[in-house]
Residue frames relative to the residue before (quaternion, step in Angstrom):
aa qw qx qy qz dx dy dz
M 1.0000 0.0000 0.0000 0.0000 0.00 0.00 0.00
L 0.6799 0.5199 -0.3051 0.4176 3.55 0.81 -0.98
D 0.6431 0.5276 -0.3355 0.4421 3.60 0.95 -0.80
F 0.6423 0.5075 -0.3200 0.4770 3.59 0.96 -0.87
A 0.6861 0.5025 -0.2885 0.4399 3.56 0.82 -1.03
K 0.6540 0.5223 -0.3220 0.4425 3.59 0.93 -0.85
K 0.6741 0.4744 -0.2907 0.4858 3.59 1.09 -0.68
G 0.7598 0.4344 -0.2019 0.4397 3.57 0.98 -0.86
I 0.7263 0.3617 -0.2176 0.5425 3.58 1.23 -0.34
Q 0.3137 -0.7799 0.5157 0.1655 3.56 -0.58 1.15
H 0.7882 0.1926 -0.0864 0.5781 3.59 0.89 -0.95
W 0.2898 -0.8243 0.4659 0.1397 3.55 -0.02 1.35
D 0.7047 0.4602 -0.2701 0.4677 3.59 1.10 -0.56
N 0.5661 0.5818 -0.3790 0.4444 3.59 1.29 0.14
D 0.3591 -0.7749 0.4803 0.1997 3.59 -0.23 1.29
Q 0.6483 0.5232 -0.3338 0.4410 3.60 0.95 -0.79
E 0.6562 0.4988 -0.3103 0.4737 3.58 0.99 -0.80
V 0.6306 0.5146 -0.3273 0.4801 3.59 1.02 -0.79
A 0.6649 0.4999 -0.3024 0.4653 3.60 0.89 -0.92
D 0.6322 0.5282 -0.3340 0.4580 3.61 0.97 -0.81
Y 0.6497 0.5081 -0.3110 0.4723 3.58 1.00 -0.82
L 0.6407 0.5195 -0.3261 0.4618 3.60 0.97 -0.81
H 0.6012 0.5412 -0.3486 0.4735 3.59 1.06 -0.73
K 0.6686 0.5008 -0.2976 0.4622 3.59 0.92 -0.91
L 0.6115 0.5409 -0.3508 0.4588 3.60 1.04 -0.72
L 0.6965 0.4757 -0.2775 0.4599 3.57 0.83 -0.98
R 0.6804 0.4601 -0.2813 0.4962 3.60 1.15 -0.57
K 0.4556 -0.7125 0.4111 0.3403 3.58 1.36 0.10
E 0.4421 0.6979 -0.4461 0.3443 3.58 1.15 0.61
E 0.7731 0.2422 -0.1253 0.5727 3.60 1.23 -0.36
G 0.7297 0.4171 -0.3092 0.4450 3.55 -1.35 0.02
D 0.7538 -0.3280 0.2643 0.5043 3.57 -0.89 -0.93
H 0.4852 -0.7064 0.3904 0.3365 3.58 1.33 0.30
S 0.4034 0.7177 -0.4692 0.3194 3.60 1.14 0.63
G 0.4306 -0.6907 0.4692 0.3427 3.58 1.19 -0.49
L 0.5906 0.5752 -0.3538 0.4418 3.57 1.30 0.23
I 0.2324 -0.6989 0.6514 0.1825 3.51 -1.28 0.52
Y 0.2881 -0.7995 0.5041 0.1539 3.54 -0.10 1.33
G 0.7433 0.3495 -0.2940 0.4888 3.53 -0.98 0.92
M 0.7043 0.3883 -0.2519 0.5382 3.57 1.29 -0.09
G 0.7839 0.3126 -0.2587 0.4700 3.54 -1.02 0.91
H 0.0609 0.7695 -0.6317 0.0717 3.53 -1.18 0.72
A 0.5497 -0.6503 0.4208 0.3127 3.56 -1.00 0.84
V 0.7686 0.3305 -0.1741 0.5193 3.59 1.00 -0.78
Y 0.7413 0.3554 -0.2088 0.5296 3.58 0.83 -0.98
T 0.0025 -0.8384 0.5437 -0.0388 3.57 -0.01 1.27
L 0.6919 0.4407 -0.2843 0.4963 3.61 1.07 -0.59
S 0.7411 -0.2351 0.1530 0.6100 3.55 1.02 -0.83
D 0.3339 -0.7034 0.5921 0.2078 3.53 -1.22 0.59
P 0.3676 -0.7654 0.4750 0.2311 3.61 -0.33 1.18
R 0.6006 0.5566 -0.3602 0.4468 3.59 1.11 -0.61
A 0.6571 0.5129 -0.3054 0.4604 3.57 0.99 -0.86
K 0.6252 0.5403 -0.3430 0.4467 3.58 1.01 -0.77
I 0.6677 0.4934 -0.2942 0.4735 3.58 0.93 -0.93
L 0.6737 0.4924 -0.2984 0.4633 3.57 0.90 -0.93
K 0.6283 0.5368 -0.3357 0.4521 3.59 1.02 -0.78
E 0.6393 0.5274 -0.3276 0.4537 3.60 0.93 -0.87
N 0.6958 0.4627 -0.2725 0.4771 3.56 0.93 -0.90
A 0.6095 0.5381 -0.3469 0.4676 3.59 1.07 -0.69
M 0.6360 0.5313 -0.3243 0.4561 3.57 0.99 -0.85
K 0.6576 0.5091 -0.3099 0.4607 3.59 0.94 -0.89
L 0.6762 0.4946 -0.2924 0.4611 3.58 0.96 -0.88
A 0.7163 0.4794 -0.2488 0.4418 3.58 0.99 -0.88
K 0.5577 0.6547 -0.3905 0.3286 3.57 1.05 -0.76
G 0.8511 0.1252 -0.1235 0.4946 3.54 -0.83 1.07
T 0.6388 0.4947 -0.3370 0.4834 3.62 1.24 0.24
E 0.6864 -0.4611 0.3583 0.4334 3.55 -1.32 -0.01
F 0.6332 0.5472 -0.3236 0.4416 3.61 1.27 -0.22
E 0.4532 0.7236 -0.4388 0.2801 3.59 1.24 -0.23
R 0.6468 0.5160 -0.3270 0.4566 3.62 0.96 -0.81
E 0.6397 0.5151 -0.3288 0.4662 3.61 1.01 -0.77
F 0.6249 0.5249 -0.3349 0.4710 3.56 1.01 -0.79
L 0.6733 0.4993 -0.2972 0.4572 3.59 0.88 -0.93
L 0.6085 0.5337 -0.3520 0.4700 3.61 1.10 -0.62
L 0.6604 0.4895 -0.3082 0.4788 3.60 0.91 -0.88
D 0.6226 0.5373 -0.3319 0.4621 3.57 1.03 -0.79
S 0.6462 0.5075 -0.3143 0.4755 3.61 0.99 -0.81
I 0.6343 0.5241 -0.3272 0.4647 3.57 0.97 -0.86
E 0.6528 0.5108 -0.3118 0.4645 3.58 0.93 -0.90
R 0.6944 0.4920 -0.2695 0.4507 3.57 0.89 -0.95
L 0.7538 0.4272 -0.2145 0.4509 3.60 0.92 -0.91
T 0.5510 0.6658 -0.3899 0.3181 3.61 1.09 -0.62
P 0.6447 0.5245 -0.3747 0.4110 3.69 0.74 -0.77
G 0.6786 0.4848 -0.2952 0.4662 3.61 0.91 -0.85
V 0.6468 0.5072 -0.3119 0.4765 3.57 0.99 -0.85
F 0.6337 0.5317 -0.3212 0.4610 3.57 0.97 -0.87
S 0.6553 0.5092 -0.3001 0.4703 3.57 0.95 -0.89
D 0.6475 0.5203 -0.3126 0.4608 3.60 0.96 -0.86
E 0.7345 0.4552 -0.2344 0.4453 3.57 0.83 -1.03
R 0.8036 0.3061 -0.1320 0.4931 3.55 0.86 -0.99
G 0.3979 -0.7263 0.4725 0.3014 3.57 1.26 -0.19
D 0.5248 0.6293 -0.3907 0.4195 3.53 1.27 0.37
I 0.2351 -0.7956 0.5433 0.1284 3.57 -0.85 0.92
K 0.3691 0.7307 -0.5041 0.2753 3.60 1.22 0.25
N 0.5313 -0.6283 0.4675 0.3230 3.52 -1.15 0.65
I 0.0416 -0.7679 0.6389 0.0196 3.56 -1.01 0.81
C 0.0730 -0.8195 0.5683 -0.0096 3.55 -0.75 1.06
A 0.6187 -0.5128 0.4304 0.4111 3.54 -1.32 0.24
N 0.2420 -0.7367 0.6064 0.1758 3.54 -1.13 0.67
V 0.7535 -0.4238 0.2585 0.4311 3.55 -1.30 0.19
D 0.6492 0.5445 -0.3242 0.4207 3.60 1.13 -0.52
M 0.4726 0.6882 -0.4447 0.3245 3.62 1.19 -0.28
Y 0.8180 0.2457 -0.1031 0.5097 3.58 0.81 -0.98
S 0.4848 0.7064 -0.4306 0.2838 3.63 1.19 -0.28
G 0.6490 0.5247 -0.3305 0.4407 3.61 0.91 -0.83
L 0.6563 0.4989 -0.3103 0.4734 3.57 0.98 -0.84
V 0.6340 0.5154 -0.3350 0.4692 3.60 0.97 -0.78
Y 0.6321 0.5186 -0.3345 0.4685 3.61 0.93 -0.86
K 0.6540 0.5205 -0.3040 0.4570 3.58 0.95 -0.93
M 0.6779 0.4868 -0.2963 0.4644 3.60 0.90 -0.90
L 0.6815 0.4604 -0.2799 0.4952 3.59 1.16 -0.59
K 0.4359 -0.7344 0.4133 0.3160 3.56 1.40 0.12
I 0.3081 0.7219 -0.5431 0.2983 3.56 1.02 0.84
P 0.4747 -0.6883 0.4605 0.2981 3.63 -0.76 0.97
V 0.6012 -0.6045 0.3966 0.3403 3.57 -1.03 0.89
D 0.6751 0.5092 -0.3169 0.4295 3.61 0.93 -0.78
M 0.6389 0.5013 -0.3385 0.4754 3.62 1.25 -0.01
Y 0.4461 0.7275 -0.4411 0.2777 3.62 1.24 -0.26
T 0.6848 0.4929 -0.3045 0.4420 3.61 0.79 -0.98
G 0.6623 0.4992 -0.3044 0.4684 3.57 0.94 -0.86
L 0.6415 0.5164 -0.3098 0.4752 3.56 1.02 -0.81
F 0.6015 0.5584 -0.3293 0.4667 3.56 1.09 -0.84
A 0.6948 0.4727 -0.2736 0.4680 3.59 0.85 -0.99
C 0.6474 0.5233 -0.3253 0.4485 3.61 0.91 -0.86
A 0.6565 0.5276 -0.3110 0.4404 3.56 0.98 -0.85
R 0.7431 0.4052 -0.2168 0.4865 3.58 1.11 -0.60
M 0.4593 0.7325 -0.4252 0.2679 3.57 1.24 -0.30
A 0.6459 0.5127 -0.3333 0.4570 3.61 0.90 -0.83
G 0.6595 0.5061 -0.3019 0.4667 3.59 0.99 -0.82
W 0.6399 0.5153 -0.3259 0.4679 3.57 0.98 -0.83
C 0.6552 0.5035 -0.3073 0.4720 3.58 0.97 -0.87
A 0.6488 0.5151 -0.3181 0.4610 3.59 0.94 -0.85
H 0.6382 0.5189 -0.3276 0.4650 3.61 0.97 -0.80
R 0.6734 0.4905 -0.3018 0.4634 3.58 0.88 -0.93
M 0.6429 0.5131 -0.3279 0.4646 3.60 0.96 -0.82
E 0.6419 0.5216 -0.3209 0.4614 3.58 0.96 -0.83
E 0.6418 0.5146 -0.3191 0.4707 3.59 0.99 -0.81
M 0.6703 0.5012 -0.2989 0.4585 3.59 0.93 -0.91
I 0.6780 0.4947 -0.2918 0.4587 3.59 0.92 -0.90
N 0.7538 0.3937 -0.2081 0.4831 3.58 0.86 -0.96
G 0.3741 -0.7531 0.4695 0.2692 3.58 1.19 -0.36
K 0.7433 0.3010 -0.2262 0.5530 3.58 1.18 0.39
R 0.6874 -0.4806 0.3509 0.4163 3.52 -1.32 0.21
I 0.5797 -0.5802 0.4542 0.3479 3.50 -1.27 0.49
I 0.2974 -0.6999 0.6162 0.2050 3.54 -1.12 0.74
R 0.3611 -0.7584 0.5054 0.1976 3.55 -0.63 1.12
P 0.6614 -0.5417 0.3483 0.3844 3.61 -1.17 0.54
A 0.7076 0.4516 -0.2717 0.4706 3.62 1.04 -0.64
Y 0.2965 0.7875 -0.4925 0.2222 3.59 1.25 0.29
K 0.0768 -0.7706 0.6315 0.0380 3.55 -1.01 0.88
A 0.4261 -0.7057 0.5051 0.2554 3.57 -0.80 1.01
I 0.3181 -0.7439 0.5591 0.1812 3.56 -0.94 0.92
N 0.7432 0.3321 -0.1857 0.5503 3.56 0.99 -0.90
L 0.0894 -0.8407 0.5339 0.0148 3.57 -0.04 1.28
D 0.5424 0.6471 -0.3902 0.3673 3.61 1.27 -0.07
K 0.5213 0.6498 -0.4219 0.3578 3.61 1.18 -0.24
K 0.3833 -0.7070 0.5528 0.2183 3.53 -1.10 0.81
Y 0.5504 -0.6101 0.4606 0.3356 3.54 -1.16 0.65
V 0.1182 -0.7626 0.6334 0.0576 3.57 -1.02 0.90
A 0.4675 -0.6849 0.4832 0.2808 3.56 -0.72 1.09
L 0.6242 -0.5717 0.3826 0.3702 3.57 -1.08 0.74
S 0.6690 0.5142 -0.3012 0.4443 3.60 0.95 -0.83
D 0.7005 0.4540 -0.2636 0.4835 3.62 1.20 -0.46
R 0.5387 0.6346 -0.4029 0.3805 3.60 1.24 -0.10
K 0.3658 -0.7322 0.5341 0.2115 3.55 -1.16 0.66
């Protein structure tokens, strides 16, 4: 996301210019023409992604007073402006928040991790979770129920665990 934004936005501290660029991203006129704003949105974390909040706090600490501070502020603007731009473009009022990937690339860059290691690092960071999901599926014999699950059939009566088959 940051590479696209740095090329497409001339004045990083100009909210209107940042918002105009985000509109172009969603219209598939800029970036990789996918219509996506990478680092924004998550299937489960719709109100906020706690991982992103923690990573953002640490990114801010690492960037403050360094040559990376402007890049951090650009990402912060993108995070702040995207919900309104998304609503304007898609007519959708659903909440959209930054996900853990919004600030991870900048943190990797500040830690001087080579770009060609990002994908491997991404996979390593998620491996324990992937294994836990698979183990849960194997043990329960069914798909994982995500945290944002909402029951559709509310007429069912509660059955105590000891009475379940």
